[in-house]
N, C-alpha and C positions, 0 to 999 in steps of 0.2 A: 237839597240843604242839609251843610253839612255843618257839624258843631264837634272840635275837636280838642280836646281834655288831655292833659298828661296827670294821672293816675297814679298819686303812691299809697303802698298798700303794705300793713303791718298786719302779720298772723303772729300770736301769742297763745301756744297751749303746750302742755305735753312736757314734754325738755326744752323750746325753742322758742326764738321769734322770729319774727321776718319782716321783710321791707324790701320793695324793691319799683321799678320804674313801670308800667306797662301804658301806652296810648289807645283811652277808650276813642271808636268813633261813632255816630249815630248818628242811622243816614233815615228821612223818610221817603217815602216812595207813594207814588200813589197809585191804587191797582183797583177792577173790580169784580171785585164775588159775590153773585148775590144767589139768594133765589127768588124762585116766581111769586107775584104777590098777589092774589095769596096763593100757597103750594098745596102741592096735591095731595091728598092721602094716601094712606098706604104707599107710603115715599121712602127710600131707603138709597140714598147716592152719596160718593165723595166727590166733590169737586176736584180737581185739579191742585194738583200741589203748589205754595205758596212755598221758591222755594229761592235764598241767596246764599248760597255758596260757604263764602267770606264770613259770615253770619256765627254766632256764638251763643246769641239771644234775637231774641225773634219777641214782638206784640201786633194786635192787629190796630185797627179801630173800623167801631160799628156807628154807624149813621142809624141803624135800628134792628132789633133784634125782637121779635115778639114769637111766641109760642103760644098752642092750647094747649089744652090739661095732656101730660105724657106724653107730648111729644118732647120729642131732643136735639139741640145742634153740640154735634161732641166734635172738639180740634184733640188730632192725632198729630204725634210727631212723623217722622218719616217711616218708621218700622214700626206704625201701626199702633204705638201703644199713646192710652188715653192721659192727653194732657189736663183736658176739665170737661164739663159735660152741664149745659145750661139745659133747665127742666122747665116747665112751665114758666117761663122767662119774659119782662116784659121791661126792655130801657130801651134809650135813647142818648146816642151820640156819648159814646163812653170809650174809652181805652180797653182792652185785656193785660195780663201782669203781663212780667216778661216769663219766659220760656227757654228754656236752654235747650240750643239746638237751630240747624238752619233751617228747615222744614220743617213746615204745619201746612197738616191737612183739614179739613171742614166735612163736615159729615153730619146730615141730617138725617133723622130719623119719624115716622109719624106714624102717626093710629089713622084707623078708618073712621072717628068718629069726625069734630071739627075741625076748621081751619083755622091760619091767620094769617099774618102779614108775610112772616119768612126774615128774613135777614140782610142784611147787605152791608158789606165789609168797603171801605173806598180808602183805607192806607197802611199801609204796612212799615216799621221804623227796624230797623235792627241795629246790633251793638258787636264791635267787633273790639277783641281782648286778644292781641299778640300776648304771648310768653312772660311771663316777667323773670328780671334777672335773679339769680339766688348765688349765692355765694357759704360758704362755711363758716362756721361764729364753736364759739364757745357756748355749750350749754347750758342754762340756770335751772336754778332748783323750783322755781315758778311752775303751775300749776292751776288748771284748773277746771272744773265741767260745767256745764252753762246747763238752766233748765230745758226741759223737751217736753213736748207736747205731742202727747196719744191719744188720735181722733180716729174712735171706731165708724168700721163702715160698710151699714148694713147690708147697703146691696152688692159688696165687696167681701166680704163675709174676710177681712181683714183691718190691720191696725195703722196707720200713720204717722210714723215719728218727724214730727218737726222738731230742727233746731231751733230756738227761739232766738237765736242771737243772730242769724241768716236771713231766716223766717224761710229754708228750704226743708226741702223730705228728701231724710238722709238711710230712711229705711221703712219697707212697707212687711207687715209681719200677721201672717198666716193664720188666723184662730179659729172657732167653731163659727155657728150659721148665724148670719143675724144678729152683728154683735150691735148691743146697746148702752149699759152703764160701762165704765170706765173709773178704776183708782189708783196713784198711784199708791206707794208706801211712803212713808215721812222720808225714810232714809233716801230714797231715787232707787232702789236696787232691785224695786218688783214692779210690777204693772200688772192688775187683776182687770180683764174684761169678761161680761157678762153676756155672755151668747142667749139669747133671746129664742134663737130658732132650734140650736142642738140641748136647752138645758141644764149648760155647763159654765164653770168657769175656766179661762185660757188663764195660766199662769205666764208670762213674759222676763224673761231674766233681762235687764236694761243692759249689760255689759255687751250682751251677744245679740241683742232681740230677736231674741229665740221663746218658744213657745217650752218651759221643762217641765209642765206638769196642765192638766184638767180634772175640775174635781168639779164634782154631779152638784146641781144644786136642784132647786123644784122646778116648777114646770111657766115656762118666760120669765127668767130674771130680767130683768132690768134693771133699777136704781144699785148704786154698788158703793158701797166707802168701807175705808180703813183706821183701822181705831189710833188714838195718838201715838202710845206705842207702838204701832205694827204687829199686836200680836192677834188679833183675829177681825175677820172682814165678816161685815153686815151685808146679806145679798136679799133685795126685795124680788119674791118670785110671785109676779101681778096675776096670773094663775092657779097658783096656789092657796092665795091669801094667808103669805108668812113670808117670814124672815129666817134665812136660813144662817148661822154662826158659826163659823169656821177658824179654827187653829190654824195660823201661817207657821207653825213649825212642823205641823206632823201633815197638812193639808187637807185634814178631816173636816165634815160636818159635827160641831157637838154640841148643838141645840138647834131647835124649830122655833121660833115667837110666832102666836096667831096674830094676824096684824085688819086691818077693816077689808073691806073691801075693793078688791084689783089695786093691790099701793103699787106704790111708783117711784118717789121717790126718797132718799135717805142722806140725813146728817148726822153727824156723832159731833156730841157735843169735848168743845175743847180739850175739859179735864178727864175725858175719856166713859164718865160715870150715866152720862143719856142717850138714847140713840132716837132721832124723830125718823118719823116714816110718814108720807102723803100718801091719805088713801083716795082713787078716784079714780076714773077714763070716762071715756064716750060710752054710750049705752050704761054705766054706770054709777048716778050722778049723789056721788060717797062725798064727803066735803071736810074728809078731821084727817087729823095729826095725830097719830099713835107713839105715846111716848113711852119707852121703856128702858127698863132698870137694865144696866149692863152688869151688876154683880147674882142680881137675879134670873135676868132673862123672861121676866115678868113685863107686862103694861102694864103702867102705872097712875097715865093720865091718858084719854082723849080729848082731843082739842078739835071743836069743832074750827074751822078755818072757813074756808068758802069754797063755793062752787067748782068740783075737780081740781083739785090742788095738785100739779105736777112737783118741778123745783121745788128744794128745802134747803135753806142755806143758817148758818148758827154762826154772828158774829164771834170773836175774836175773845172778846174777852168770856163767852158766853154767857151774856145775862138776854143775848135777842134772835128769838129765832124769825130767818125770813121765809115767805112761804108765797110760790107763786100760783095763783086762783085762777087755773084756764077759762071757769065755766061762768066765774062770775067776775072776770076784767078787773081783779085788784091785788093785790100782794098784801097779805095778812103781817102782822107785828105780833109776836107771841112773848110774852114774858116769860123767860125760862124760874123764877121762882113763882111765880101764880101760875102757871099754864092760861094766863087768862091772855085777847085778845085785847093792845091797846092801841093801834093806830091800824087803817088801811089804806094805802095808795093807789088808786086808781092806775091801771095800765091795762089798755085792751088784749087780751087773750096770752098775758105771761108764760112761759115756759118754762126755758132752763133761768137761773137766779144763783150768784156769787156776792159774797161779801169782799173791799178792798182787805190787804192784807191788813192795816192797818184800825179800820173796823169803819170807816170815816163815809165810803160809799158802797150803795149797794148794787148793781150789776144785772138786769132782765130783759133775755130774749125774750122776742114778743113777734105774733103774727105778720104784725105789720111793715115785719121785714126791717124795724130794726133793735136798736139797745138802748134800752131806757136808762138811765144814768139817777140815782135817788141819793140823796142827800142823807146822812143816817143822825142829823144833828137835827132837821127840823119833819123828814121823812117827807118831804113833796121833792119832784125829778124835777132836776135841776139842768137835763140835757137830754138830748135824742140824738143816735145815730146810723147813718143810712148804714146797711147791713147789706147782706146777698141772700138770697131766695129762702124763706121758710127755716129760718134761723133755729136754733134748737138748745147744745150746751153753749158752757160760758166758764172761763177761766183764769186767774188773773196769774203773773207774773209774779214770782216772790217778793221781786221790789218794789213792786206794786206797778211800774211804768206801764205796762203793756195789759189788753183785754184783747183775748182774744175767744173769738165768735164760729161755731160751728156753723154753714150752715147748710140744713140737709137736702134742700130743692137747687141749687148752684152747684152742689159737691165741690165747696170751698171749705177757706177761715179765713175771717175777716180779722186784722190783727190793726185793733186802736190805742194809739198815743190818751194815754190818762191824762197827760196835761192841757191836751187840746181837744181832745176827744174828738181826734181827726183819726180816719182808716189810713195808716202809711204802709199798708199792704194786704195783698189775699194771695194765701195760698193755696193749687191745687189739693184735693183731697181723691176720697176714693168715693165710687159710687154711695149716694143716703148717708153722709157721714152725719154721727148724730154726738157721741161721744156725750155722755149723760152724768155728769159728775165733775170730781174732780182731777184733771186729764196732765197737769201741768207738774213733772216731779220739783223737788223741793229746791232750796234757796243756792245759790252759788258758793261754792265753795274751793276753798285758797288753803294747800297741803306746801306745809313749809316754805311758806312765804321769806324773800329776802332779809334779813337784816339792814331798816334805813332811817333816817329820823323822823322824829311826829310830822304826820302831816299838815304841818300850819299854813295858812293860808297865804299863799303867793299871789298877788294881784297883778293885773294883765298891763303888759308895756306894750303899749300898740303906736307908735309914734307914727308920722302922714307921710305916706311917700309920694310924690307927687307924679312922677315914674314909675309907679311898681305897680304890679300886675294882684290876679285878685286869688285869696287864697283861699281853700270853700275845706271847711275841717268837718271829719266827721267821724265820731266815734263812737264805736261796736264794741269796745274791748269789753264792757261789766261791768265799770269800773270807773271813776274818777280821773282824768289825765290833765296834766299841762305840757304841752310842749312849750320847748324852748330852742328857736334858730338863734345860731351864732354866726359871726365873722367867722370865715374858713380859718382852722389852727387856731381860733382864738377860744375863750369861755366869754366873752366878751357879748351878750344879749342884742340880736337884733329888734326880736320882740318875743313876748312871751303870755299866753293864752289857756286861760281852763278851760275845759270841757269837761259839760256834764256828763256820766250815760248817758248812750242815746239822743246826744243832744249833736248839735252842727252849729260851726262860728265861721264866719267869713272875713277875710281881714285884708290889709293889703300891706304887700312886701316887696323888700325893695330887689333889682334883679341883681343876677350874681352868682357868686360861688357862695354857698356857708354849712356850716356843719346842724345837725337837728339831735336833738336829745328829745329824751318821753321821760317822764317822772308819775310810775302808775301807783296810783292808791289803794292799798291794799283795807280789808273789813279792821286786822288788826290794831288799824290807829298805825301806820309803819307807810313807808311809802320806799322806792326803789329806782335809780336812774338805768335808763338804756341809753345809747348813742348809738345814731344809725349808720352803718357803715355801708357805704353805696360799692359798686362794681366798679363806676366809671370816675371821671375827674379826679381820679385818687384817692374816691372813698368820699370825695363831700358833695353836697346837693349844688345842681347850678337849677334856678330860673331864668326862662327867657325868656323873655318881651314875647307879645303876640300869644304867650297862653295863658290860660283859665287853669288852674291845679286844683286839683281833688286831693286832699287825704283825707284815709279809710283806715282808721284801726280799729280791730275787731279780732275776737278768737277764731283761730286754728288749728289745724290738726298737728301739722306741720309746717318746718320753713327757717329760712334762715334771712340773715342780714344786721342783727345785732348784738348788741354786746352788753352784759352789765359792767356795769362801773362804779366806782368806790364815790364816797360825797367828796369827797377831796377834788374829785375829777369832773365834777357837776358842774355844770355855768353858774358863773360869779347871780 
């Protein structure tokens, strides 16, 4: 079964823009790779590789995957590198994510205890993507840096760096032993990782994705947070029962604050005046939150929250603190003025917790392998989203449009669209990822945006074409865009369509040769126009009957194909 799509890709980044034609072919093939049902104990085997030389991406379909405690199914690339690890997993009739490459190997590792069904793979799907056409253009002064997610992998002793625009791992940074907590500096230049096994903090330079310093902490550091001004780090040392205060200029510990028994999570109030620390873990049934004054570095209040509180998060206005109480199956809401509990929300075994940038939603991971969404207006659970196994850390992108959930048991990260509460991607991570803390960097920034008109609303112009082709437009730019296609060598529009950031639109267009224009909206309330310059058809775009077209616009690192134009040359 084949589906042929013509795709146009626009890369916008650094000092240049790109568009080009590629032909994407997706093929579905029936295969049969399966274990014994049930599998044997003390088993370690790699099945013959699943290979398609023409493929650039592959994914597998499982009719069933059932593993007992501590047993693992590992997917490897052709060089033996891990793509994903399934552990203590039980699911039926599902596809894996797309993996880059033309070969996948399946490995099963079992222990000497119980056994289970195992697995059965019945289909493989591949994608082929020939090289895109490129050509030289003028440089444009626009640039952008997208938010990145930094995932601590406790079993791999490293951090996976995920580009949140295309949800791919762009780097892996070796850190200390058993990394747990993570916090990104407000300016996005540094990432601080709490290494629970080596009792220290790794400082990562985000420009080079390398460790530039290592700071000694207390025993078993877990939670970590950065002050809003970026001058201090607060590290929770679970086995020392204290909080280390670190100066980010000197990377020296300047104070140590005694907390409750086995402190776990930490969050800083947006005004930087108070720090909230959860106290308690299995085996130490503490149930408090310590409130630390950041001027004196003294505990000024102790709030009884719930049984074994783990995650903690403060609303953007600083008026409420949300605490995930694993032991009492609820989330406590603390009024920051009175330090009193004002409400509780029932959620089974909550772990990680975060608040949306607008303060309207709270996202909570729990042991039921899902994410609970709380409406802060009435403190009720309005949605539940199934994610991976044993979810832990959770964070929201600065624009509030995506939530990232770190799944410790399935070694991956679920990406959720906040508008629909649907998982839109799953990104492989290292072994036992946790990323406990604010692991996503700051907002998208744009420097030296080209001058342009105010971004006034332009309504869609979508006439109906009885002999048209289907055109699916996907916006991954990080900003709202307007796409205008005109008659060839003319500024007369064929159609105009607005596509919000991270959204897609499907329209019907005529066949024939057209010119393509893009208007990109910048945060400064200005817009800039670009014209697509194709390498064929005298610089025009050709829409042929018999094809479905997909146009994807997204931020990238380099490329060619567009040229900025003045407003006078923009479509009418």
